[in-house]
Every structure is written in structure tokens, then in C-alpha cells.
N, CA and C of each residue as an Amber inpcrd file, in Angstrom:
protein
   375
-168.6710000-199.4270000-128.0870000-168.8250000-198.2650000-128.9360000
-167.6220000-197.3750000-128.7590000-167.2620000-196.6510000-129.7660000
-166.1650000-195.6930000-129.6820000-166.7300000-194.3270000-129.3520000
-166.0770000-193.6370000-128.4680000-166.4720000-192.2620000-128.1820000
-165.6540000-191.3560000-129.0790000-166.3250000-190.4280000-129.7500000
-165.6220000-189.5020000-130.6360000-165.7590000-188.0910000-130.0960000
-164.7450000-187.3140000-130.3130000-164.7530000-185.9270000-129.8750000
-164.0850000-185.1300000-130.9790000-164.8850000-184.3430000-131.6940000
-164.3750000-183.5980000-132.8430000-163.5660000-184.5000000-133.7780000
-164.1410000-185.6380000-134.0580000-163.5770000-186.6390000-134.9740000
-162.2870000-187.2800000-134.4740000-161.9990000-187.1710000-133.1830000
-160.8520000-187.8710000-132.6150000-161.3630000-189.0940000-131.8860000
-160.6130000-190.1460000-131.9690000-160.9810000-191.3610000-131.2560000
-160.5070000-191.2410000-129.8150000-161.3700000-191.5930000-128.8990000
-160.9620000-191.6860000-127.5070000-160.3400000-193.0640000-127.3680000
-159.0780000-193.1030000-127.0910000-158.3400000-194.3390000-127.1580000
-158.5340000-195.2090000-125.9240000-158.1320000-196.4400000-126.0720000
-158.3920000-197.4960000-125.1060000-158.1000000-197.0920000-123.6740000
-156.9720000-196.4820000-123.4110000-156.6840000-196.2120000-122.0090000
-157.2960000-194.9090000-121.5350000-157.9240000-194.1500000-122.4190000
-158.6810000-192.9820000-121.9890000-160.0860000-193.3980000-121.5710000
-160.7300000-194.1870000-122.3920000-162.0350000-194.7540000-122.0780000
-161.9260000-196.2460000-122.3600000-161.8130000-197.0670000-121.3270000
-161.5950000-198.4960000-121.5590000-162.7000000-199.1150000-122.4170000
-162.2810000-199.9120000-123.3560000-163.2140000-200.6290000-124.2140000
-163.0350000-202.1170000-123.9680000-164.1430000-202.8340000-123.8470000
-163.9910000-204.2760000-123.7130000-163.6510000-204.8550000-125.0870000
-163.2710000-206.0880000-125.1160000-162.8090000-206.7180000-126.3610000
-163.8790000-206.6840000-127.4490000-165.1230000-206.9610000-127.1110000
-166.2040000-206.9560000-128.0920000-166.4070000-205.5540000-128.6670000
-166.4250000-204.5520000-127.8030000-166.6110000-203.1740000-128.2680000
-165.4550000-202.7670000-129.1800000-164.2540000-203.1800000-128.8450000
-163.0880000-202.8300000-129.6530000-163.2220000-203.3900000-131.0660000
-163.6780000-204.6340000-131.1770000-163.8130000-205.2420000-132.4970000
-164.9640000-204.6390000-133.2880000-165.9660000-204.1010000-132.6000000
-167.1100000-203.5020000-133.2730000-166.8710000-202.0580000-133.6950000
-165.8210000-201.4740000-133.2430000-165.5710000-200.0660000-133.5340000
-164.7240000-199.9400000-134.7930000-165.3090000-199.3960000-135.8410000
-164.6110000-199.2820000-137.1240000-163.4290000-198.3290000-137.0640000
-163.5240000-197.3120000-136.2000000-162.4840000-196.2920000-136.1880000
-161.4630000-196.4840000-135.0790000-161.5170000-197.6090000-134.3770000
-160.5800000-197.8320000-133.2820000-159.1540000-197.9170000-133.8210000
-158.2440000-197.2510000-133.1580000-156.8320000-197.2700000-133.5680000
-155.9610000-197.1390000-132.3300000-154.7260000-197.5560000-132.4440000
-153.7880000-197.3940000-131.3450000-153.3360000-195.9370000-131.3120000
-153.2150000-195.4410000-130.1190000-152.8070000-194.0520000-129.9660000
-151.2930000-193.9090000-130.0420000-150.8690000-192.7060000-130.3160000
-149.4550000-192.3850000-130.2340000-149.3220000-190.9940000-129.6400000
-148.1310000-190.6310000-129.3200000-147.8840000-189.3710000-128.6480000
-148.3810000-188.1740000-129.4540000-148.0860000-188.1330000-130.7370000
-148.4690000-186.9680000-131.5360000-149.9800000-186.8120000-131.6270000
-150.7020000-187.9130000-131.6930000-152.1570000-187.8370000-131.7260000
-152.6780000-187.2760000-130.4040000-152.1610000-187.7920000-129.3000000
-152.5850000-187.2960000-127.9960000-152.2690000-185.8110000-127.8330000
-151.0770000-185.4270000-128.2210000-150.6920000-184.0190000-128.1030000
-151.5860000-183.1620000-128.9960000-151.8920000-183.6450000-130.1880000
-152.7970000-182.9130000-131.0730000-154.1690000-182.7290000-130.4510000
-154.7030000-183.7750000-129.8310000-156.0010000-183.6720000-129.1540000
-155.8990000-182.6850000-127.9980000-154.7980000-182.7280000-127.2540000
-154.6110000-181.7950000-126.1480000-154.6130000-180.3540000-126.6480000
-153.9100000-180.0900000-127.7460000-153.8900000-178.7360000-128.2930000
-155.2800000-178.3110000-128.7750000-156.0190000-179.2410000-129.3600000
-157.3850000-178.9280000-129.7860000-158.2440000-178.5980000-128.5610000
-158.0990000-179.3640000-127.5030000-158.8400000-179.0910000-126.2640000
-158.5190000-177.6920000-125.7440000-157.2440000-177.3680000-125.7200000
-156.8450000-176.0540000-125.2210000-157.4630000-174.9370000-126.0550000
-157.4470000-175.0980000-127.3640000-158.0060000-174.0670000-128.2410000
-159.5120000-173.9340000-128.0670000-160.1910000-175.0580000-127.9630000
-161.6500000-175.0090000-127.7840000-162.0090000-174.3910000-126.4350000
-161.2300000-174.6810000-125.4100000-161.4890000-174.1170000-124.0860000
-161.2470000-172.6080000-124.0730000-160.3220000-172.1510000-124.9000000
-160.0710000-170.7110000-125.0050000-161.2270000-169.9970000-125.6990000
-161.9210000-170.7020000-126.5850000-163.0160000-170.0940000-127.3490000
-164.3320000-170.0710000-126.5830000-164.6070000-171.1020000-125.8160000
-165.8870000-171.2000000-125.1190000-165.7750000-172.2480000-124.0150000
-166.7190000-172.1920000-123.1100000-166.7690000-173.1880000-122.0470000
-167.0600000-174.5550000-122.6610000-166.3020000-175.5590000-122.2270000
-166.4950000-176.9100000-122.7370000-167.7060000-177.5530000-122.0820000
-168.4110000-178.3690000-122.8480000-169.4900000-179.1820000-122.2980000
-168.8610000-180.1930000-121.3340000-169.6280000-180.7010000-120.3880000
-169.0600000-181.6430000-119.4080000-168.3460000-182.8460000-120.0400000
-168.9220000-183.4350000-121.0980000-168.2560000-184.5860000-121.7180000
-166.9700000-184.1690000-122.4160000-166.9390000-182.9820000-122.9780000
-165.7230000-182.4770000-123.6050000-164.6530000-182.1960000-122.5530000
-165.0560000-181.5940000-121.4500000-164.1090000-181.2980000-120.3770000
-163.5040000-182.5800000-119.8200000-164.3190000-183.6110000-119.6730000
-163.8260000-184.8910000-119.1700000-162.8210000-185.4980000-120.1410000
-163.1470000-185.4720000-121.4180000-162.2190000-186.0090000-122.4090000
-160.9160000-185.2200000-122.4140000-161.0040000-183.9180000-122.3060000
-159.7900000-183.0950000-122.2970000-158.9410000-183.3890000-121.0640000
-159.5930000-183.5690000-119.9230000-158.8530000-183.9010000-118.7050000
-158.1660000-185.2560000-118.8590000-158.8700000-186.2160000-119.4290000
-158.2770000-187.5480000-119.6380000-157.1320000-187.4900000-120.6470000
-157.2710000-186.6640000-121.6470000-156.1990000-186.5100000-122.6350000
-154.9660000-185.8980000-121.9850000-155.1630000-184.8760000-121.1770000
-154.0530000-184.2440000-120.4620000-153.3400000-185.2670000-119.5890000
-154.1070000-186.0720000-118.8810000-153.5310000-187.1150000-118.0290000
-152.7580000-188.1380000-118.8700000-153.3250000-188.5330000-120.0000000
-152.6670000-189.5240000-120.8650000-151.3470000-188.9880000-121.4160000
-151.3070000-187.6930000-121.7540000-150.0540000-187.0990000-122.2410000
-148.9950000-187.1700000-121.1450000-149.3660000-186.8330000-119.9180000
-148.4020000-186.9150000-118.8150000-147.8830000-188.3390000-118.6550000
-148.7880000-189.3240000-118.7700000-148.3720000-190.7160000-118.6110000
-147.3780000-191.1380000-119.6810000-147.5070000-190.5820000-120.8880000
-146.5870000-190.9330000-121.9770000-145.1460000-190.5640000-121.6520000
-144.9450000-189.6400000-120.7190000-143.5990000-189.1800000-120.3970000
-143.0510000-189.7900000-119.1170000-143.7340000-190.7970000-118.6000000
-143.2390000-191.5130000-117.4320000-142.5150000-192.7740000-117.8530000
-141.5920000-193.2080000-117.0350000-140.8820000-194.4570000-117.3070000
-141.8020000-195.6260000-116.9720000-141.4350000-196.8060000-117.4370000
-142.2160000-198.0080000-117.1380000-142.2750000-198.2430000-115.6330000
-141.1710000-198.0160000-114.9480000-141.1470000-198.2130000-113.4950000
-142.0770000-197.2180000-112.7990000-142.0780000-195.9820000-113.2570000
-142.9770000-194.9790000-112.6710000-144.4390000-195.3600000-112.9000000
-144.7390000-195.8010000-114.1110000-146.1130000-196.2220000-114.4040000
-146.5340000-197.3930000-113.5330000-145.6510000-198.3650000-113.3770000
-145.9670000-199.5410000-112.5580000-146.1930000-199.1680000-111.1000000
-145.4610000-198.1730000-110.6190000-145.5610000-197.8050000-109.2060000
-146.8050000-196.9870000-108.8870000-147.4160000-196.3570000-109.8700000
-148.5430000-195.4570000-109.6170000-149.6890000-196.1180000-108.8680000
-149.9700000-197.3440000-109.2220000-151.1300000-198.0430000-108.6590000
-151.0540000-198.2100000-107.1490000-149.8520000-198.3710000-106.6350000
-149.6960000-198.6890000-105.2120000-149.2870000-197.5010000-104.3550000
-149.2280000-196.3170000-104.9290000-148.7720000-195.1500000-104.1750000
-149.9320000-194.3260000-103.6360000-149.6990000-193.6330000-102.5460000
-150.7150000-192.7040000-102.0550000-150.9230000-191.5690000-103.0600000
-152.0530000-190.9080000-102.9660000-152.4350000-189.8710000-103.9240000
-151.3770000-188.7870000-104.0700000-150.8000000-188.3390000-102.9710000
-149.7880000-187.2760000-103.0310000-148.5840000-187.6710000-103.8710000
-148.1360000-188.8950000-103.7180000-146.9850000-189.3620000-104.5050000
-147.3790000-189.5690000-105.9680000-148.6060000-190.0320000-106.2010000
-149.0850000-190.1530000-107.5820000-149.0850000-188.7890000-108.2560000
-149.5380000-187.7910000-107.5210000-149.5650000-186.4260000-108.0520000
-148.1620000-185.9620000-108.4260000-147.1950000-186.1970000-107.5330000
-145.8190000-185.7650000-107.8090000-145.2440000-186.4620000-109.0380000
-145.5410000-187.7430000-109.1950000-145.0580000-188.4610000-110.3830000
-145.7390000-187.9120000-111.6340000-147.0450000-187.6570000-111.5630000
-147.7550000-187.0550000-112.6920000-147.1930000-185.6950000-113.0540000
-146.8390000-184.9260000-112.0370000-146.2420000-183.6150000-112.2680000
-144.8980000-183.7540000-112.9890000-144.1560000-184.7790000-112.6470000
-142.8810000-185.0250000-113.3430000-143.1330000-185.3500000-114.8140000
-144.1690000-186.1330000-115.0960000-144.5270000-186.3990000-116.4890000
-144.8690000-185.1190000-117.2230000-145.5980000-184.2270000-116.5640000
-145.9580000-182.9400000-117.1650000-144.7070000-182.1000000-117.4320000
-143.7820000-182.0720000-116.4730000-142.5200000-181.3260000-116.6770000
-141.7540000-181.8740000-117.8760000-141.7140000-183.1910000-117.9990000
-141.0150000-183.7970000-119.1460000-141.7150000-183.4410000-120.4570000
-143.0470000-183.4010000-120.4360000-143.7980000-182.9940000-121.6230000
-143.4400000-181.5590000-122.0110000-143.4020000-180.6690000-121.0350000
-143.0660000-179.2690000-121.3280000-141.6360000-179.1530000-121.8460000
-140.7250000-179.9690000-121.3490000-139.3570000-180.0020000-121.8720000
-139.3650000-180.4980000-123.3090000-140.1510000-181.5340000-123.5790000
-140.2740000-182.0600000-124.9470000-140.7770000-180.9620000-125.8820000
-141.7660000-180.1910000-125.4270000-142.2710000-179.0860000-126.2530000
-141.1550000-178.0790000-126.5470000-140.3890000-177.7190000-125.5260000
-139.2820000-176.7600000-125.7400000-138.2220000-177.3250000-126.6820000
-137.9920000-178.6330000-126.6140000-136.9770000-179.2680000-127.4480000
-137.4420000-179.5140000-128.8840000-138.7320000-179.3850000-129.1420000
-139.3090000-179.6650000-130.4630000-140.2210000-178.5320000-130.9360000
-139.7030000-177.3090000-131.0080000-140.5810000-176.1680000-131.3010000
-141.2330000-176.2260000-132.6820000-140.5310000-176.7340000-133.6880000
-141.1150000-176.7900000-135.0270000-142.2820000-177.7820000-135.0780000
-142.0880000-178.9250000-134.4710000-143.1410000-179.9400000-134.4360000
-144.3500000-179.4400000-133.6350000-144.0950000-178.8160000-132.5080000
-145.1740000-178.2780000-131.6730000-145.9590000-177.2260000-132.4500000
-145.2520000-176.3500000-133.1270000-145.9240000-175.3100000-133.9110000
-146.7700000-175.9230000-135.0210000-146.2430000-176.9490000-135.6890000
-147.0080000-177.6220000-136.7400000-148.2800000-178.2600000-136.1850000
-148.1520000-178.9750000-135.0620000-149.3150000-179.6180000-134.4490000
-150.3550000-178.5780000-134.0270000-149.8960000-177.4970000-133.4410000
-150.8390000-176.4470000-133.0200000-151.5440000-175.8300000-134.2270000
-150.8030000-175.5790000-135.2910000-151.3900000-175.0150000-136.5140000
-152.4370000-175.9600000-137.0880000-152.1060000-177.2440000-137.1640000
-153.0510000-178.2440000-137.6830000-154.3180000-178.2770000-136.8450000
-154.1680000-178.2590000-135.5280000-155.3380000-178.3110000-134.6600000
-156.1530000-177.0280000-134.7510000-155.4820000-175.9090000-134.8800000
-156.2040000-174.6510000-135.0260000-157.0600000-174.6800000-136.2840000
-156.5060000-175.1850000-137.3790000-157.2910000-175.2760000-138.6110000
-158.4810000-176.2010000-138.4370000-158.2830000-177.3380000-137.7660000
-159.3760000-178.2900000-137.5510000-160.4610000-177.6930000-136.6550000
-160.0290000-177.0540000-135.5760000-161.0140000-176.4770000-134.6540000
-161.7890000-175.3660000-135.3200000-161.0930000-174.4750000-136.0200000
-161.7630000-173.3560000-136.6520000-162.6650000-173.7840000-137.8070000
-162.2860000-174.8730000-138.4800000-163.1270000-175.3470000-139.5930000
-164.2640000-176.2430000-139.1020000-164.1850000-176.6550000-137.8330000
-165.2300000-177.5040000-137.2800000-165.1310000-178.9580000-137.6860000
-163.9970000-179.3560000-138.2260000-163.8540000-180.7700000-138.6420000
-163.2230000-181.6110000-137.5710000
């Protein structure tokens, strides 16, 4: 089954889907950076408006983590599995720093994504 959150698909690496579930899910799609960032902005806006339900908070945390992972190199991603928690944290923090740099380097795109998510959140779609 696909998990949906405000009409967003929770993608494969956020909530693992087995092969059968993937084929049965009509709305399953491959994720991309802009979709993840859009979901992250929607999470931030919803959290500013009210306390998130536990399932929403979990999805938002997973989305935040997935965005950080998008900014890691293949070697960094491969190394995460075998590192102690402290080193994993530092690598994740580097992904977050790169994301924040990406935001600074792309202000028009970031503003557009935030505006789109604000409209979706406020309209309830």
C-alpha cells in the first residue's frame, strides 16, 4: 500500500515497499529532489500552524532525512551503513549544510516551491 500525506506519495526509500506493494500502488512514482523539498516545505508550514500528528511528524522527519541524503556523494552514502552513530550524524549534517547552500544558490526556485506549498497547505489539497 502507498502511504499518502496531504496527497504526497511517501516514496520507496522513505517507507520501504515490497515489490508486490509497489506494483499494486497506482500512485507510486520515483522521487526527485524538488518533490522532496516541496514536501519538506509543506511539513514546515504545517508544523508552524499546528502540532503535527505522530504519523505526520514521522513522515516529516523521514522527508528531512531524505533531503539531506540527496546532497551526499555516493561514497558518503555507501559509508553510512558501517559508521558509528556520531560519524553518521556528522555526514548527515554535511548533507544538510549542502542543502542550505543549494537553497541560497537557488532563491527563485526555493521561493516558487515555498509559494506552491503554501497554497496547497492553505487550500487543504
